N, C-alpha and C positions, 0 to 999 in steps of 0.2 A: 504493500500500500504506500501511496505517496500523497503528500498534501500540497495543494497549490492555492494561490490566492490572487485576487485582482478585482478590478472594477468591471461590472457587466457593461460592456460597451454597446452591445447590440444583441437582441434576441432574434435569432434567425428563424426559429420555428417553435411554436408552442401548441400543445393539445390541451385545451382547457379541461376536457373531461378526465384525462388520465394524469395530467401534470407533467407529462414528458416534454422536455424542451431541449433545443439546441441553441447555445449562446456563445458569444465571443467575449472573452475577458482580456483585460490589459493590465499588466503589472510591470512597472518600470520600462514602459515602451514595448514590451514583448506581448504578442498576441497568442492566444490559445483558444481552441474550440472545445467547449465542454458539453457533454450530453448526459441525459439521465432524467430521473423523476425530480423535477425542480419546481414544485408548486409555489406560487406567490412570489417568485423572484421578479425583480423589475430592473430595467436599465438604470444605471447610476449607482446601484448598490455594490457594496464590497462583499465578496464571497470568499470564505475559506472552505475548500472542498477536499474530501478524502476519496481516493479511488486509484485508478491505474490508467496509464497511457495505452492506447490501442492504435493500430494502423488501419484506417478504413480504406477499402480497395479503390474507392472513387474520390474521397474527400481528404485523404491524407491523415496526418496525426490528429487524434482526438483524445480527450481526457474523459473517461467513463466514471461518473460520480456515483459513489456508494452512499456517502453521507455528506452533509454540508451544514454550515452555519453562516448566517448573515451578520457581519460585523457592523455595528452602528458607527457611522462616520464620526470622527472626533475633531479634526481640524476644520477651520472655516472653509477652505477650498473644497474639501471632501463633502462637507454638509451642503454647500451650494451646488456642487455637481450632482448630488443625489436629488435634492429638491427640484432642480431644474430639468431632470431627466425625463419627466413625465410620469414618474412613479406615483406621485400624488396628483389626482385629478384636479384641474383648475389652477395648478401652479406651474408657470413656465419659467424660463431662464431669467427674465427681467424681475419677476416677482420674487423668485428665489434669492436673487442678489439683494433685494431690498430687505427681505426677512433676515438674512444673515448679517447684513450691515447693521440692522437694529439690535439683534440679540447675540451675534458673534457665536462663540463656542458653547454658549448656553442655549442655543436654538432648540435642540432636541428636548432638553429638560422643560423648556417653556411649552413646546407643542404637546408634550405628554402630560404635564402637571398643571399648566395654566394656559390652555389653548385660547381662552378668551382674550389674552394679551396680544394675540396676533392681529386683532382689530386695530391696534395702534399703528400698523403698517398701512401705508396708502394703498388703496385698491382691495383691501380685505374687510368685508363686513363681519359683524358678530356671527351671523349664521354661517358664513364661509369659514370663519376661524374655528368654530366648533366642528365643522365637517372635516377640516384638515386634521384636527386632533383625533377625530374618530377613525379616520383612515390609517393614521400612523399607529394608533393603539391596536386596531384590528390586525395589522400586519405583524406587530410585535407579538400579539397573543398567538397568532398562527405559528410563528417561528418557535416560540417557547413550547407550544404544544408538540411541534415536530420533534424537538430535542427530547422532550419528556417521553413521547411514545416510542422513540427509537430505543430507549432503554429496555423496552419489552419486546424487542425484535420485530416491531411493526414496520413494514415497508413505508416509504414516503407516500406512495400512492394510496395505501390504505389509511395512513395517518391523516391525509388530506380529507378523506371521506368521513373519518371519525370526527374531525374538527368541524366539518360542515354540518354534521348531524347534531352535535352536542354543544359546540362552542366551548366556553370555559367550564361548563358543567362536566366535561369529560374527566377531569381529575377526580372528582367525587365518585363518578361511575366506575372508573378503573379500580379505585381503591376499595370500593364497597361491593359492587356487583358487576364485574366485567362481562358476565353472561348476558347482560342486556344487549351487548353488541350483536350477539347471534340472533336476537329477536328483532332488532331494529334496523340492521344494516345488511342489505343484500350482498352476498359474497363473503360474509363473515359467518362461518358455521360454528358449531359447538367446539370443534377441535381447536380452532384458532383462539376462540374465547377462553377455552380451558387452558391453553398454553399461556395466555396472558395472565390468567388467574393464578396459575402456579407461580409465575414470576412475581406477581403482586402479593404473594403470601396468603392467598385464600385457602382455607382448610379443605382437605379432600372430602370431608363429610358436611361441607357447608350446605345449608338449605338451598341457596341459589344454585349451587352446582348440581344437586340431585334433581331439582325441578327442571333445570335446563337440560339435563341428561334425558329425562323422561320425554320432554318435547322433541329432543333430537332423535330419539328412537322412533317416535311417531312420524317425524319428518322424513326419516330414512325409509320408512314403510311406504310413504307416498311415492317415493322414487321407484319402488317395486310394484306399484299399481294398486296398493291397498288403501282403503279409506279408513280402516280401523285395524287394530290388532287385539287378539285375545289377551286378557290381563296377564296371564302366566307368561306369555311370550314377551310382553313389555317388561315384566319383572326380570326375566332371565337376561334379556338383551341389555337392560340398564345395569344389571349386576356385572355383566362382562365388560361393559363400557367404563363404568365408574369404579369397579372393584369395591363395592359396598355391600353390606348385608341386605338381601332382599326384604327382610322384615322391616328395615328402615323406611321402605317405600310407602307403606300403608298410610301413614300420616300425611305424606306429601301428596299422594293421590287424592285423598280427601280434601286437603287444602286447595289443590288445583281445581277440583270440582267446584268448590265454593267460590273460587276466583273466576270461574267460567273459562278457564284455559283449556280444560279437557271436559269431555262428556263421557260418562260411564253408563252402559246399558246392560241389563241382565238378559241373557238368552238361555235357551235350554242347554246349550253347550257350555255355559259359564259366562262370566262378566267380560265385556269387551270395552276397549278404550279408543276414543276418537280425539284428535285435535279438534277443538270446538268448531272451527271454521268449516271443516269438512262434514261434520255431522249436520250442521245447519244447511250446508250446501245441498246435501242429499235430501234433507227434509223439505226445504223450500222448492227444490226442483220437482219433488213428488207433488207438492201442492199445486205448482204451476201447470204441471202435466195434466192433473185432474181438471183444473180450471179450463184447459183447452179442449178437453174431451167431451165435446157437445155433439149430440146427435141431432140431425136435421131431417124432417120428413121429406122424402123425395118420391118422384114418380118413376119407379124402376124401369118400366117399359120404355118410357120416353128416353131415359138415359141410355138404355141398351140400343135403341134406334140411333141415337147420336154416335155411340161407339161404332156401330156398323157403318155409318156414313164415313167416319174417320178412317176405318179400315179400308174402305173402298178408295178413298182419296189418296191414302198413303201407300196402297198396294201391300197391305200386311194382313195377317190373319192371327188374331189373338186366341189363346186357349181359354178355357172356362175360368181358370184362376186369375189370369190377367184381366179378363172382363170384370170379375168379382172385385179385383183391386181398384179398378177405375170407379166402379159403382160404390164401393166403400169410401173412396176418397170424396165422392160427391155427397155422401150421407153423413160423414163424421168429421169432427174437428181435429181428430188425431188418428193417424193410420201408420202402421208399420208394414213395410213390404220387404221380405227377405227372400234370399235364394242364392244358389251357387252360380258359377259362370255358365253362360249359354242358356240360362233359363228365361231370358227375356225381360230382365229388370229395366234395361234402357228403353226397349220398345214400350214397356208399360208406362214409364215416365213420360215419353214423348206423347203417348195417347192421352194421358192425364192433362198435359200441357195444352194439347189441341182442344180437349173438351172444355177446360176452364177458359181458354181464349175465346171460344165460341160463346161462352157465358159472359164475356167482357169483364173477366176478372183480372186483377193485377197479380202477376206471378213473379216470385224471386227464386233463383236457383243458387245453391251453394254446396261446397264440399270442404272437408277439413284442410286439404293441402292444395298448393298451386297446380300440381300435376293432375290431381283428381278433378279440380274445377275445370281445367283446360279440356280434359277428356269429356266431361259432362257437356261443356259448351260445344265441342265438335260433334258429339252424338245427337244433340238436340237442336243445334242451329240457333240457340239462344244464349244470351250472356249468362255466364255462371261465375261466381266469385268465391274466393275462400271465405270461410265463416268469419275470419278476422276482418277481412275487408268489408264484408257485408255489414258487420257491426261497427265499422269505422274505428278501428283501434287508433288511439291518439298518443300512445307512448307514455302518458302519465301513469305513475304507479297507483294501484288501487289501495284499499284499506290495509292490505297486508304488506304494502311497500314493495311487492315483487311483481305480481301479475299486472299486465297492462290494463288500463281503463278503456272503455268503449264509449263512443259518443252515443251509440244506440243502446237504450236501456228502458226501464219502466217509465221514465220521465220523457223519453224521446224515442218512442217505439218505431219499429219498422213499419213502413206503409205498404201493405200488400194484403190481398185476399187469400193468397195461397203461398206457402213457403215449402219448397222441396229440398231436403238435404240428402245428398248421396254419400256413400262410404261411411255410414254411421258407426261401423265397428271401430273406427279410429277415434271417435269423439269421446273425450274423457269428461269427468264430472264437472271440472272447472269450466270448460268451454260450453258444455251443455247448459250449465247454470247461467252463464252470460247470455247465451242465445235465448233461453226461455224468458229472461227478464225483458228482452226486446220484442217478444211476440205478444201482441195484445189479444185478449180473449175475443173470440169471434173469427180470428184468422185460422185457416186450415194449416196444420203442420203435418207434412208427409215425410216420414223417415225411411230411407232405403239403404239396405246394406246386407252383407253376408255374415250372418251370426256365427258361422262356423270358422271364420278367420280368427287370427289371434286378437286378443282384446287390445284396447288403446295402450299407447306407451305411457300416458299419464294415468293418474289414479282413477279408479272406478271401473265399472263394467256395464256401461249405460245401456247399450242395445240389448245385451243378453238379460240384464235385470228387468228391463221394461217388458220383454217378451215373457219371461218367467213369472212376472207378477200376475199375468192373466187379467190385467185391468183394461187392456186396450184391444182394439180390432187389429188382428195380425193376418196378413196373407202371405203364405209361404209358397213361392213358385218352385215347382219341382221338375217340370218337363224340360228335357233338353231338346231344343229346336233343331230342325233338319240340317240347317247349315252348320250348326255347332257339332252335329254328330260326326262330321268328317274331321274334326280337330282332335287329335290324340291328346292334346293338352287338356281340353275341356272334359273329354270322356275319362281321361286318366285322373283328373282332379276329383271327379265325382266318385270314381272307384276308390281313391284314397280316402275320401270322406266317409265312405261306407265300410272301410276296413278291408277292401278286396285287393288282392295282389294284382300287379300290373305285369303283363307279358313283356319281356325285354326283347321285342322284335327288332331285327336289324333294318326292316324296311320302313320304319316310321320316318316321316319327313320333319316332324316337329317335336317329338319326345325321344331324345337320344340318351343312351347309356354308354359311357366310356369307362371301361373297367381299368382302374389303377389301384395299386395295393399299398402304396406308401405316400406320405404327405408331399415329399418333393416331386414325385412323379405326377401327383394330382395337380400341383401348382404349375409344373411345366406344361401339362396339357391345357390347363385353364388359360395360361398366357397365350398359347398358340390359338386357342379358340377366340379369345377376345381380340387379339391383334391381327390375325390373318384369316381365319376360317369364317367366322360368323358375320363380320361386317358386310361382305359381298353376298353371303347367303340370305341375309334378311334385309339387305338394302339399307343399312344404317351405319352411322359412325361408330368407331370403337368406344367412344364416350357414352353412347346410348345403350351399350350392352353392359349388363350389371352382374357382377359376381356377388352372390348372396350366401352367407354362411350362418349356421345356427348360433355360433358363439363368438365372444370377443377375444378370449385368451386361447392359447394352445397353438399347435403346429398349423392348424387350419383356421385359426381365429382371425378376426378382423385386423387386429393390431399387427400381426406378422404379415398377413397377406398384403396389406396396404403398402408396407415398406418394400416388399418384393415387387409388387405390381407397378408401383411408382418407378422403380429402377428400370423396368423393362418397357413400360408404356410411355413414360415421360422422363427419359434419362437426363442427367446434367448436360448443360449445353452453354457455351460461352454467350450465346445470344439470349439466354433466359436467366433473369435474376432469380435468386433464391435466398431464403433466410432459414437458418436453423434455430428453432425455438425449443423450449424444454420438452414439448410433446411431439416434436418431429420437424422434418424439413418441409417447407412450403415453397413450391417452385411455380413460376409462370406456366400456365397450361395445366396445372393440377386440377383434378376433379375433387371437390370438397363438399362437406355437409355441415350444416349448422347443428350443434348438439344440444342447445337449450333455447327456450323461448326468450327472445330479447325484444321487449316491447318499445324500448326507447331508441334503438339504433335507427338511423335515417337511411333511406334509399332514394334513388332517383332514376328515372328512365330518360335516356338522352337521345337526341336526334343524331343523325349521321355526322353532324358538325360538332358534336360533343356538348350541345346546349341542353340543359335539363328541361324536359317538356312535361314531366309529372314527378311529384315528390310525395313521400309518405314515410311512415315509421313502421318498424316491426319486421323481424326475420325470425322464423320459428323452427323449433326442433324438427329435424328431418328435411328441411329445405336443402336442395342440392344446387351447386353452381360450379363455375370454373374460375380459377385464379387468373385474372387478366393482367395484373401488374403487381410486382413486389418493389416498393420504393424504399431503398436502403437509406436514403437521405432523410425522408420524413418519417421513416419507420412505420410504414403503412402497407397493408395488403388490400388490393381492390378485387372484389369478387362479383361476377355477374350471375344472378339467380334467374329463375324462370321469369318470363314476361319482360326480360331486359332490365330487371331491377339491379342497379349498380350500388354496391355497399362498400364503404371504406372502413376497414378495421385497423386500429393501431396494433402494433405487435403484441401489446398486452391483451387487447380484446381478442386476438386470434386464438386464445385458449378455447374459445367457443366453437372453433372449427376443427374438423379432423378430415383426413384423406378419405375419399369415398369410392376408390376403385373397387373395394369390397365393403359391403355393409351387412349388418345383421338382418335376418329376416324380419325382425320386429320393425326395424327402421324402414323397411320397404313398403309398409302398408300404405294403401291409397295410390301407389304408383303402378305404372304399367310400362314394361320395357319391350322393345322388339325381340330381345333374346335375354335369357338369364342362364348363368352358369352356377351350378350348386355343387360345391365340393363336399363330399361325404366320406368320412372314415370311421370315426367313433366319437362318443361324447356322453355326457351325463344323461341317464335314462329320462329324468324329468324334463329335460330340454329337448331331447331327440324324440319328438312325438308326432303323432298324426296331424294334429292341429297346426304345428309349425310347418310340416312338409306341405300340407294343403295350401297354406298361405303362400309359401315360396313358389310353388308350381303355378298358382293362379296369377302371379305377377307377370308371366311371360305371355306375349301376344302372338309371336310367330314361331318361337322355338325355345324349348327348355333342354338344357344339357346337364345330366347328372354325371359328375366325374368322381369316381371312387369305387366303393364296394357296393354292388347291388344288394348284398345281404343286409347292409346297414339301412339301405332304402326300405327293404321289406320289413325290417325290425321296427322302423318308424311307422310304417303303415299299420303294423300290428299293435303298436303302443298307443292306446286311447287315453292314457293318463295325461292330465294337464296340471300345470303348476297351480296350486290353490291361490285364488285371488280374493282377498277379503273386501267385499263391498256389500252395501245394504240398501241400495235404492229400491230393490224389489220389496224389502220389508217395509220401508216407509210408504211405498205405494199401497201395499195391502192394508197397512194400518189406517191410512187416510180414506181408503175406499169404503170402510165400514162406518165412518163418521158421517153424521148428517151434514148436508151442504146448505 
């Protein structure tokens, strides 16, 4: 480590969100470029920085700052230089000179302790004097907080967010209950707060620690799709996390119930625990679903005649279940249509649209992801949006401080007579709750999806729970239509779903088995398929062909596959900039995926001349794009997502991205690819199941290639076990169904 010092002559670049900056400092006539997290620095200040010198391939020698302090200017020239630099709004060089002439080396003491005296200087009113004093005090407080928080190993970036949240209150919070940070600030989880608490001397059996640990266990459960956990599981996981006696938890669970931080319910299987937010999310979603479920008297024969007319005009023939679905849609405020591939869900949706258009009704179409919405639009010839865009996500945090707020809600509902949502198996309880708040009573809500696919990545099991509650009209399409009968993908998917073995015939044009017996041979075959064989075969770019694997870890897990596939499909090149980050190398031309919902990040769609023609906020878990630029100077990565949405990430924000040459089957939901490659060797029984295989196969439009052991494929078909997902929307629906309305 080395220490350098000097005046900040010029700030070349600054990211206000992350605090990252590039600045030029001058000391005794020598210039040096410094880079790093430098929040709240200003031109004219004197900085002492600790770090190391690095050699940038484009910009030469730089000094990478690990920690820094701002030294208060002491002599008159330094004070005048600082005040006149623009660091204090409203004070220019001439005014700075008059202030220093009046107060000399006592200037900073006067500004901090007696700011009203600045009004003695010509050109400064009493109001302006107090404003200058306030600015200087705020900057001093910020710097002191930075120094204090660095003692606890907190990065400068995180320290800036903590100060922004709490101001000078942070000292009391750190010393008394640092676990508040995990509750109040996105990005600070229990483990970071726990590490700070240990350094602050908080006892391991502190009430704050135990309660925060219980909430953390419930929060982790959400990440695994659960909306609640059995009490015994909470106790065991909390004991493992905190290393405390499970008996200690009883009092804390009772106290947290009283404080309404958790909800405890008794069930025949025992007590279960919810984070309060998710219990009430399921309860209120159930209430709103019942409110929408209004039956309307209809003249069935007239509707069937209208359907017949639409069939003739469109040149289609519906089966009885499809006609029933359209009839039910006309008669009910809420309808669920489910069915596997090739059973005519899209044709049914199109017929519903034509029927409601003939009735002069306003219709809105949406799906959970950009790809699914695009498919829906192509199939119907009508505009379809993502649910987030339909609800007009605005980027502001909601009450939890994490999920984005939507402009459309109970106070500003959607304006439509009919709303049709496709790919409902992907919709989690959070998104469903937000959608329902924006659907006014009297609007028809039609939910379409394949209940046999994997459940949503987020918490809850919305589509399955709604069907199993038996509270709503459900039409399950089952007939495979003639054109689909010629697709081995569709026929095979239905056989998988029924638990029937698939013949590994060599003559299939769209369902291929390539036997390989070890991981490296499987990977080599997959590379050949993606890069050389499949693009011409299905008429698509290699970027449109997706490798999908059941797991993240292991020889055929996403993490290893992506490193290898990147090397072969987008190798290093002098013409392509790249950046190595803690979680991998990102190179121009890479295929990437967003791994978490980010409601605040901005995007723009540009014209061919680079001018922004549309702007918005929000990129969501599972969105896929291509890295268009890696800017080593500004330390930013630019990614193009579906619909031409360009998003700029700082290198710090890029932790939300991962390579997507290979993805998990879970992350493929709602997407359709010209061809998919599925490497199969071995894996945990609870993961390698029929449900997952069915979901993977149904993602392919023209060709699916199973590379590996056919016997592993057969074992997955035979394995009907699914990972248990704790959700209770069905229970809340049944409870409310028996209550008088």
